[in-house]
N, C-alpha and C positions, 0 to 999 in steps of 0.2 A: 503493500500497498503506499501511495507517495505522502510526502510530508503535505503536500496542498490539499491531499483528501483527509488526513488527520486532524489537519486546524479546522477544516469545514466541520467533521465531526464534532470536536469540542464546542464549536460554535452553536451546532444544532443543540448539542448535550444540555449546555449551559443556559440557553434559549428555552428549551422543554422545562427545566428544573426551575428557572425564574418563574415561567409561566403557572405551574404546579403550586410554587410557593405563594405567590399571589392569591390563587383559588384557596388554598391551605389557610392563609392567614386571614382571608375573608370570611370562613366558615369557621376558624377554631380561634381563639385567643391566644394560642400558644404560639410561639416563633418557629418559623421554620427555617430549614439549613438551604442558605443560599449560595450560588457559584460554587458546590462541589463539582471537581472535577475527575473524571474518569484518570485513576492513575497509569492506567497503560497507554495512555497517548500524553505527548510533550503539548505544554500549552504555547511553549516559546518555539519560535523555528531556529533551526539550526544549520548554518552551512554546511551543505554536502562536501564530504572529500571522497576522492575515488583514489583507490591505489592503482600503481602502474599495473599490476597483474592484471586488475578490473578492466582497465582501459584498452590493453592489449587484446584482451579475451573479446572484449566486445568489438573492436576495431576488426578483427578476425572473423567474427561472426557476421559484421555487416559485409565485409567484402564479400563473404561467401553467399551472400542473399543476390538469388537470382530472379524470382518470380517477382511479378509488380506488387509493390505494396509490403513487401517482407521487410524492407528498412523502415519505412511507418510503424509497423507492426511493432519491432523491435524497440524502437524509440518510446512507442508507448507503454510496452510492457515494462521496460526499466525506469520510465519516468523520464527521459534525456530530451533533449533539444538535439536538431540537426546541428547547430553551430558546435555542439560537444564534440560530436562525430569529425567536424571539419576541423576543429584545434588539434584534437588529440592527431588525427592524419597528418597534419602541417608540422606538429612536433614530431611524430614518428619518422617522416620523411625527411625531415632535417637531421635526422641522426640523434635525437635527444631523447633517447631511450631512458638515460638515467634523469632527465627532466620532469619524465612523465610522472615521476613519483617523490620529487625532491621537495625537501620540507619547507616550508614557510618563516620567515622572521630572521633574525641578524644572524649572521655568518660566525663562525668563530673566530675568536681573537688569537693572531698569531703572537709567537713569542719573538723578542727581537733576534732570536739567532733565525728562526723561520723565515722572517721577514729577509734579512738578511741573504738567506740562501734563495730563496726568490728571488730577490733582486739581481744576484749574480747570474741565475739562470736566465734570467731577461736579458741581462746584457749579453749574455754567451749567444744567445739566439740573434740578437739584433747583430752581433760581430759576425756570427757566422754566415748570416744573411748578405753582409757588407761584403765578404770576403767572396762569397759565390757571386755578386755582382760585379767585382774587381775582375775575376778570372774570366768571365762572361766578356768584359769590355777589352781583355788582352787578347781574347782568342779574335774577336771581331776585328781588330786591330791588325793583327797579322796576316789575318785572311784577306782584308783590305791590300794593304801593301805587298801582299802575293800577287793579288790582282792587277795592282798598279805598276808592279816591277819595281818598287821602291825595296832599296836592300835594307833590310832589319838589324839592328845592331848585336853583334854575335852574343851571345850568353856567356858571362864570365864564368869561369870554371872553379874559381876561388872566391866567392861571394864573399864569405864571412870572415876569409883567413888572408888578408892582404898584407904584404910585409914589404 
């Protein structure tokens, strides 16, 4: 049963109990219990949270649906909207399978050592990217010199060992 149906039932039960309480108070001098809510149904709506496994299982079931109206029946059965499927498919296709079940809230704080390691790894990745760019530029320059017939400088054999 969906949360919407549960809230509607609570409203109907509460309204019915109020009507009976008004009738009872008109017929008898004793006060009646007003606002008694069924303990099985939540009075306050709660935001739904879906696990990554549930999302993936539902996406697989929706992808397998072949007959007309099958996806609509699935959505009605689960109490979902088509926008849920759209968002979950987009996340799945982007490779964010881990993001499907990620927790909300603040990220854990890093220790100073962990921050330094992350900073050094970022710098290392940046320098590796720059090195790859430099090698590509050098290769293009060599090919251009070869095509134009310009002699290139001979590589030095003792680069670090000059005497």
